[in-house]
N, C-alpha and C positions, 0 to 999 in steps of 0.2 A: 802243676806249674804253669803259670801264666808267663809266657815268654815275652809279651809285650812290656811286662816291668822289668825285665832284665837289661843290664848294659849291652850296649851294641857289640863290644869285644866278646862278651860271653856267647851271645847268639852266634856271632860268627865262629867261635870256637866250636860250638855244638853243631853247627853245620858242616864245618870242616871234617869232624869225626865222622859224622854221618856220610859224608860223601867220600870217605876213604875207608872202605869196609875191610880192606885187605891190609891196613896199616897196623902197627902193633896195638894201638888203643882200639881199632876197630875188631882185632882178633879177640882182644879181651872181652869187648862187648859181645861179641857173638857167643863166647864161652858161657857168658852170664845166662843166655837163652836156654842152656841145659846141654848135658853131654849127649852124644848119639847113642842110639839103642845098639845093643851087641850086633856085630856083623851077621846078617842073613836073618835078623829077627822081624824087620819090617818089610811089608810086602811091596811089590812094585806093580806097575799097572799091566794088566792082562786083557787082550782082546779076543773076542770070538773070530772064527775063521771066516771072514767077511772081505769082499774086494776093497771096500773102504774102511779104513780105521781111524777114528778120530779121538784125539785127546785133548780135554779142555783143562787148564791148569794155570796157577796153582792156587787161586784164591777162594772160589766157591761163595763169593759174597750172597748173603741171603738164599743160599743154596740153588744159586742160578747155574753155576757150572754144571751140577748133575740135572738139573731142569732142562738146560739146553741138549745135554747128551741124550736123554730119554726122548726129547722131541724129535731129534735126528733119527733115533732108531724106529720110533713110531711112524716117522714119515717115509722111510725107505729101508726095505729089508736087506739091501746090500751094504748097510752101514752098521758096523759096530762102534758105539760111541762110549767114551769113559771119560771121568773127571778125576782129578785129583785135589787134594786140599790139605793145607797146612793146618795142623791142630793148634790154635792158639789159646793157651790158658786164659780162662776168664771171658772168652768170647761166646757168641750166640752158638748153640749146638745145631749144625745143619747136616743133613745125610749127604754122604758122598761115597763114590764107588771105592775110592782109596783115601785114607785120612792118614797123614804122616806127622809124628811128632815134631814140634818146632825145633827141638835139638837136633833131631836127626836131619831134618830138612836143611839146617844152616851147617851142622858140623859133622855129619854122617858121610865121609868121603866114599866109603864103600857103597852106602845106599845110592848116592848121587849117581855113581858110575852105573849101578845096576838099573836105576831108573832112566837113565840116559839112553842105555841099550834097549830097554823096553819102549821108550818113546821113539826110538829110531825104527821101530817096527810098525809105528804108525804111517798112515799115508798123508794124514793131516794133524797139526798141532796148533791149537788156539790158545795164545798167551793172554792172561788176564792181567789188567792194570799194569802192564809193563813190568811184572814182577817176574824174576828169573825162575824157570820151571825146576832148576836143580841146585837151588840154595846158592851156596858159595863157590860152587864149580865155575872155573874159569874166571877168576876173580870177581865173581858174582855179577858178571856183565850180562844182562839180557840179551844185548846185541851179539855178544860172542856165542851165547848159548843157542841162540836162534840160528846163526850162522853154521855152527855145528850140526844141528839138525838138517839145515838145508843141505849141507855138505853129503848127508846120509839119504838124500832124496826125499825129505819130508817137506810138505808143503806148509809153510808157517803163516799164520795170520794173527793179528792182534785185535783185542776187544778191550775198551776203555770203560770203565765203570761209573767214574763220577769225579771226585776230587783229584784223581790222577791227572785229568785233563782240563779241569775246570778252572779257567783263568780269574783269580779274584778280581784283578783291575776290570776285566769286562763285566764280570757278574755284578759288580757294585755299580758300574755305570748303567746297566740295563735294568737294575732291580733295587728299588729304594730300600727293601726289607732284607737285602743280602745279609747272610751270617757272616760274611767276611768282614762286615763293618762292626761286628760285635767286639767289644774290648777284650774279650777272653779268647778271641781267634787270632793266632799268629798269622796274618796274611801274606807277610813278606815271603816266609818259607814255602807256602802253599804256592805263590806265584812263580817262585824259581822251579819248584819241582813240575809244575803244570807245563810251564814254558819249556822246560827240558824234555818231558815226555812228548809233547806235541812235536818238537823238533825230531825227536827218535823215530816217532810214528810216520812223520811226513817223509823222512829221509829212507825209510825201510824198503819202500817200493812194494810193501805186501798188502793184501786186502785188509781194510780197517772197519771195525764195527764199533758203536756205542749201544749202551744197554737202555738209555733214556733219551728221548728226543731233544731235550734242551742241548745236550752235548753236541749236536750238530752246529751249532753257533761256534763252538771252540775247535771242532774238527770237521769242517764241512766236507772233507773228502771221504768221510766214513759213511757206512750204511747203518741205518737203525735196526738193529736185533732186538725186538721186544722182550721184555721180562716175561717170565713164563710162571703161571700157577695153575694148579689142578682145580678146575671147577668143582670136581666131585668131592674133593676133600673139604671144601668150604660150604659146600651147598646146606641149606638149612630150611626147614619148614618155619614160615613165619605166620603168626596170626595177624588179622587185620589190625590197623593202627589204633592203638588204645588211646584213652583219654587221659591216662595218667601223664606223669613228667616224661619228656623226651629223653629217652636214655642215651646219653652221650659218652663215648669212650675217646680217650687220648693217650697214645703210646709214645711217650717221649724217650725213644731209644737213645737218640742223641739230642738232647733238650735244646741246645744252643742252635743246632741246624734246623730242627723241627719248628723252632720259635715258641717253645712252651712258656718261658718268661713273658713273652708278649701278649699271649692269650690267656693265661691263666687268671688274671684278675677278672676278665669278662666271664670266663667258665665258672669261676668261683661265685661271682654274683648272681649268675642264673641258678646255680645250685642252691644258694641260699634263699632265693626268691620261691623255690621249688618249681621253676620252669623247666629245668633239666634235672635228671639223676645222673651225676658225673662219676666217671671211673677213669682214674689214671692208672694206666697199666704198666708196671716196671717188673722186671726180672722174671717174666713169664717165659718158660721154654717155647720154642717154636711149636713143639707137638701139641700144646695146650691152647695155642691162639684160636683155632677154629671155635672152641667153646666161648672164649671171650668176645668174639665177633658176633656169635650167635645170640649173645645177650644184649647186643647193642642196637639202637635204631640208627645212630649216626656215629661216624668215626671222623673226628677232626684230625687230619693228617698232619700237614705242614703248611706254613704260611710265608716261608722265607726263600725256598730254593727256586720257585717259579715252574716247578715241573712235578712229575708224579712217579712213583716206583712201585716196588713189590708190595708194600703194606697197603697202598691204596688199592691195587688189584686184588688182594686177598680179601679185603673188606667189602669191595663191590660184589665179588663172587659169592660172599656169605650173605648178600642182599642189604648190606648197610648202605647208607646214604654217605658218601664221602665229601667232606668238606675241605677245601685246601686253596692255596694261592697256585694257579698255573698261568703263566704269561699268555697273552694273546697270540704271540708268535708261535709257542709250543703248540696251543690248541689248533691254530691253522695247519701246522705242519702235521699233527696226527690226523685230522681230518682228511688232508690232502692225500696222505699215504694209506688211510685205511677206509675211506668213505663213511666214516662215522664220527660224530660230534663226540668229544670226551665228556662224559657225564658226571665230572667232579664239579661240585657246586662251588662256585668261586667265592672266596673270601679272603681278605687280607686281615693283618692284626686289628685294624681300625673298625672292620665291618662284621667281624665274627659275632658279636653279640647281636647284632640285626638279623644276621643270617640265620642263626639258631632260633630267634624268636619267631621268624618267619616259617622255618620248618615246623616248629611246635605247633604254630597256628593252624596247618594244613590238617584237613580232615582224612585226606588220602594221599599218602606218599607212595603208594605201589608203583606209579609210573616211573618216578625217579629211581626206585629200586630195580625195577625191570631193565631200564636202560643201562644201568650199571652191569647187571647180569650178562645181558646181551652183549656188551662191549667186550667184557672179559672173555666171553665164549668165542668171539670172533677175531680178536687181536692178541689175546694173551693166554691161549690155552696150548701154545706150542706150535701150531701149524704155520702161523706167519714166521715166527722166529726160524724154524727149520727151512722154509722156503727161502728166506733171506740168505741163511748160511749156504744152502745148496747153490742157489742161483749166482751169489756174488763171490763164492769162493770154492766149494768143492766140485761142482759140476763142470765149471770151466777147465779144471785140471783134467777130469776124466774125459772131455770131450778132446782136449788138446792131446792126451795119451792115445785115444782112439784114432785121431788123425794121424798122429805120427806112426802108428802101427800100420795104418792103412798105406801111408806113403812108403813106409819100408817094404810092405810086401809088393808094391808096385815096382820098387827099384830091384 
């Protein structure tokens, strides 16, 4: 449904229902998500017996909740970190420590209470994308649920993933290729939600994180917690550059956001000439993506957002050259924080054909590939993400508690 084609009063009604999840219509909508599983049949989070216990919940976009949890455990033996994810039918399948059926998450009062008790045994809870950890508990209010955890002595922080805080008005003013200007995207609702979430986060007084560096433009008080990929999972042996067509892959997971329709004519033109061997990758499970990237020389990622994310990191880790549009400000921010230049080859929709012709003409592309692999190893293998979470959130509390214990002993 293209909401831009609907009358204003219908859009207002749709938004009103969405903003009132506990209203009679909101309750009916929630029931359509499915009934809760039988009481006691869905597990809750369990931690190892460690001094620091961290829960990351409830979205796990691109498997990042679990990846950050493993990164924390790898970095510090005193941490037991777990993630929880809602199982959304038809979505991509990513591993999680706990997967909860969407009907149980929204409508399972018994599970919500048990999961709240389990989360209360954490020392730290990181809430993703401003979504409530316990479904419709406490009127589905993420603020109320966070406050309830804090009342139990849990240290709460928030992590924004993207659309939840990316203001369309700012994005369009900074980026002429912004997907929010696409006629199929209903930007007014996205603007309202992003502005609302930013207000929530800024008023929370809690540590804030973002998963991609461009989001610092929208939430400058946050810290960048880089996305995490496992370099070993994606590593592949590559032969020397062949003389045949450049093997180009494009993964239009969300084609409007990626800019597929803007670059497809150029890609198809190059493929028809025999300059590239084009593969459009759709519907491939996450577990099969390493083989996809291993068979590509170049991955054209996205040309509209002005940043980069998990897919670009996975492709670079696999030794692919990644082509995409990354704004100068994001490149400067990445280099300032990491000491390394971002090795994504710059291209916008107008220049993608020229960029690919240039790459195809290179007799040796090994230097670009090596730079991508090195960048992922140093920035996105989990060590930097774990350091950010520990330094900006976890360890300050631990130091505060130690100082409090020392003060009490002196008294």
